Structure formats: C-alpha cells, structure tokens
N, C-alpha and C positions, 0 to 999 in steps of 0.2 A: 810369265810364264815362263820365258827362254832364261830367264836369270836363274828362277828358283830351282829350274831342272838343272842348270848348271852347276850349280851346287850340289843338290842332292845326288846326282848320279856322278860327280867328280869327287877329287880328290880334297879340293881347297873346304878352308872351313870359313866361316862367315866372316869372319877378321879379315880374313886374306883378300876375298873376294871384293867387300867394301876397303879393303884399306883402311879399317878403324878399329878400335880397340875392344868393341864389344860385339859389333856385328849386329846390332841391335836396329838398325835403319834396314837391313836386307829383311830381316824378321817381320818388321810392320809394313813394306812393300808388297811380299809374299804370304802374309799370311791366311788372306784367301785363296791361295793356291792349295791347301791343305784340304779341303772341301771338293774339290774337284776329283772326280772317282774314274779313271780311264778304264775302257772296258773295250774289248776288242770285239769286232764283226764276227756273225754267225760263219760257223766251217762251211763249205759248200763242197769243197774239194776233198774226195777221198783218197788217201795216204795207204802206201801197202803195209809202211812199220810205223806206229807209235811207241813211244817211251813215255812211261807216267811214274812219278815219284812222289814222294811227300816231304816236307821239309816244316820242321816246328818252329815257328818264331813266339818266344814268352809264351801263352797259354792256347794260340790260337795254331793249326797244323793247315799249310798251303799245299793242294793238291795241283800239280803241274803236268802238262799234257805237251809232249814237241814231237817235232819227227825227227826223223834219222840226220837231220841236216839242222837240227837245232833252231828249227823254225816252230815259235809257241803258238798252240793251236788255244789254249784255253788254259782257264786255273779256278780253283775254287778254292774259298775258305772254309775251316768246319773246324770243330773241339777237337777232334780226332778222328781216324780213319777208318770210319763207320761204312756201311751197305750203301746209306742214304747219302753220303756225302760223295762217294766213287758214281752213284747212280747220276747225280746232280751233274756231274763231269763229263760221264760217257754219253750221255744224251744230247750232250752239244757235240758231236765229233761222230761224222760218218764213220761205220765200222769199218779199221782195217783189217787186213788178212794177218798180222803177226800184231800182237802188242808185247812188248818187253815191260816188265815189272818186278821188283823185288821180293813179291811175295806178300806184301802189306794185308794187315787183318780185313777179312769181310770184303777186298776185292774180288776174290774166285764167285761169291755168290755174285755180285754187282756185273761183273763179265757177262756171268751166262744169262744173266736178263737183259745186257743190254747189246752184248754182242756175241751171239750164240755161236757165232760163226767163226770166230776169230780163234786162233791158234794163240795159245800162251807161250812165250818164253820166258820163265823164269831166270834170274839173273844171273851166273853161274859165281860170281864175285861172293855173291850175297850166301847161297850155298853153301859154299866153301868156307864164309865165315862160321855158319852155321851148324856144319859138322864139327870145326875146329872148337866151338863154343860146349859141344858136346863132351866130344875125345879129348880133349886138350891139345896140346902141339907134342906132348909126351906122352903116350897113352902106355899102360903098365901092360895091359893083356897082348898076346898075340891078335888077337882078333880086333883089337882097338886099332894096333898099328897098320895091319892089312888092310881096314877099312877107311883109315884115314888116307892111307897110300893110294888107295882106290877114288876118293875123292878129288885129290891133288892131280888125277890124271884125266880129269874131265877137260881141265885146259888143253890136253893134247887132243882131242878129240875133233877134226877138221874136216871128216868124210866120212859116208855111211859105212863104212867098213871099219872106220876107227870107233865110231860109234857103236856098231853090232859088237865087236871085240869087248868094248867096257859093257857092254850090258852082260855080254856071257863070262866076265870077269866078275859081275856082280852077282850072278847066277851061283857061279863057284863058291863064292864067297858065303854064300847063303845053303848052300849043300853043307859045306865043312861047318861053318860058326855057326849056322841060323838056330841050332838047339841052345845057345848061350841066352838069345832074344826071349827064349820061353821060358826060363826058370824063374822060380819065385822063392822067395824065402817070407820066415812068418817067426815073431815071438812066443805062438797060441794064440795072440789076440788080434793083429792083423797081421796081413801079408803085401809082400810090395814085390817089384820087379827087381831079381839080385842085379840084374845087368843092364840099368835104369837108360845108362846116358848110350849106353850100346844100342840100346834096344831105339831110341828116339834117331840116333844118326842112321843106322840101318830103315827105319818106318820112311826116313826125310828121300833117301834116296831111291827107296823102293816104288815109293808115291811117285814123285814126281819121273822117273824114268819108265812108268807102268802109263802115264796119263801123256805123256809125251811130251811134258812141262820143261825137259830138263836141253833137246838138242832140236829144237824146231828149228835153230840158226843154221842146221846141216840142209835140209832142203828147202828151206827159203832162202835163206843167206842173208838174212836177219842180223841186227846187231843182240850179241847174246850178254852183255853188262849193260846195266843204267848207268855208267860209269860218265859217258859224254856229256847226261844230262844233270848229274851229279856235279860234276868237273867246271862243265861251263856255264849252266843256269844257277844251280843251287849256293853253289862258290863265290860266284857275282853277286849273288844276293846278299851272303854274308858279308862279303868285301863292302858294299855298300853301308850295311849298318856298322860295319865295323868302322869304316871312316868317318861316322857320325855318331860315335856312342852318346847316350844317355837321352836317344828321343823315345817319348812314350810307346806304349803298345800300339795305340792309334795310327803314328806317326810309322812305324815299323811296318805296319799293314799297306799303307801308303805307298810309302818306298819299295816296296815289292812291286807293287802292283806297278808303278812307273819303271821300273826296271825293266820287268816283263814287257810293258807296251813299247817301250823306246827300242825294242830290239826288232821290233815288227815294223812301227810307225813313225816318221818324223815328228819331232818337236811342231810343225806346222799343222800337222794332224791333231794334233793335241787343241789346237786353238777352238776346236770345234767342240769339244766336249765343256767350254765355259758356258753355264746358261745364260740365259737371257736376263734375268733378273739381275745379274751381277753388271748394271749399267755403267755406264762412262763415266759419270760423276761419283759411282762407287769407286773405281780405280783411280780418279785424281785425287779424291780423299786421302786415299792409300797414301799415294804418292807424296800429297803435302805432308805428310807425319815426316816424311824424311827432311824438310827441309830445317825440323829441329835440331839443334846442336845439343849434344848429348851432355856436354860441358856446361851447357846453360840450365841446365836442368835444376828447378829451386831445390834450397833446402830447407829441410823442415827444423829449426832452433828450438822451437817450442812443438812436443806431439808428446802423444800418451804411448808412445813405444818403448819398451823398457830399454832399460842401457845398463852397461856394463860400469859406467861410470858413477852410477848409484850405488855402488857394493851390492846387488843383488844376489852374487855368484860368488863361489870360495874364493878367496884369494890366497894367492901362490907367493913364495918367496919369505921375507923377513917379517911384510906387512901383513904374512898371515899366520905368525906365531904366535900361540900365545904368552 
C-alpha cells in the first residue's frame, strides 16, 4: 500500500520507482490496491465557512467540500451537477454560516433544502467572468461599457460603505439605461430581446445584489472566491492525473479519491481500509509474482497471432511497387 501511494501521489513513473524497464513488477504487487475505496469519516464539527466546487474527470463530476483552511470535508461523484448530487454532499456536512460557491446549476435548490439558514456567497471571480461572457471585453454600446466597469468595481468592495456605494451605482445605471433591457425586436413572425446580452448581464448583477449573494463576505468576513479550492485541491488532482497519463477512468476516479484522502489522513490510516478478505496469503502470492524476471518470459515461436512477416499488411518501399 505504501509503495502504491508513493507512486500514485508522486511524480516518479513505475519504471523509476522499480528501476526496471517496464515497471511491471510494481503493477503486479499493487494491483489489489485499486480495489480499496478510500473514505473519510462523518463530519462532526460545524465550520463557519465551507467552500464547494465541482471538477470534471472524464465523464464523471467530482463535487468537493472544504473549509477555508482547505481541510477536505467530503466529496461526491455524479454524472453532472444535479440537485440530487448536491443534496447527497450537503447532507453529510453540518450547516455552516456561509457557503462559497461558483453558482453551479441546481446548487441553490439543494442549499435551500439542506442548509436553509446558510448564507450564500457567489464567487466574485466567476460572476465577473459571466459578465465578460455576456458583454465581451469591449462592448460597443455605452450602456455595456458602464455595466462592465461596474462589474469590475466589485473587486474594490471591502466594507459596508463601498458595498452601498456599488449598489447605488447599479441602481443609477438602471435608471439611465434600464429601458434598453426591455426593448424587443420583431420580424413579423417572432420577437426577441434587442439587447439580449446586456439584459442577461443586468439580470445577473441585479439578482445577486438583491438576494445578498454578492457581498456576504462584507458582513461575515468569509472568502469571496473559490480560488483557494480550485488552486489548492482541483489543481492538485489535475497534476496527479497529468503525472500518470493514460489511466483508465476508474483509476482516475480512485487516484482523485486517494489525493483527497491523504490530505487529511496518513498512509497508516489507509491500512485500516484493507478488507479482511484480502488475506496474508493473497498478499504473499501477489508479491511472489515479482520474483519472475521479465527478461525470462517465454517467447511463442509458433502461435495463432498475425505477424507482419507473413505479408498481411501493405508493404512500403521498393518491395511494394507494382
């Protein structure tokens, strides 16, 4: 187990750890380790702030919850960020005072059900990115330029006074340019919002400002972005998978679980996860396979496998010319 985790969570390849050409001996000795599922115990303490985010690995999505100090609390696998998946994660954690999220789909309904009294802080960075996607970096209209400038000013809000000043600026924008968000165009058959992107950007800022999801950090002093989680946890998972490219999707999931597990518990705690059905005899037989030298493997001189020497494929060079 120790050798398996040393390779999985490190930068060295199987060949470098075993000092062999293929690293096959390490794979034989540690093949049973892939079957062990690392799990954390129940979360008993209540934390004032919890950061949550999702990361996609292959066709799976991994939902992760951590504290502001990046202590891993729980994780949940799902096919997509659904209300059921978020509910399965949130029910395992005592309701915090504030939760910081990036506004993923279906999270709001799960939070209202599981953590009705918890304040929500939308990640300021993701909000600004959403505004940029709607308005682009260079809006053509003056209304779009003013609204983009207002979204960038969110980063300068640090106290109640600056928060009130920002909200007054948003209200002033609505009084001057709000009529543009109501204009519609028509071709005689159908109609649409004339300034659709401007309308979406305004609705996003107006909704977050109205329900208190934009400046919860001003009142409670919590983190205002999910960047600590993305840079410290998600990036670590991606680095682990990048160090060992080519793993199957099942092994990618297990590697992510081991990365999260070992951030909270030592390798010695992982020994308790080994099932009792994995007897000493099983481990000894697995280790005994390592005694076979790879170079002494038998070569089949007569076999049913196709061979290029039999002329079964297209030939190149002078021999292939007609």
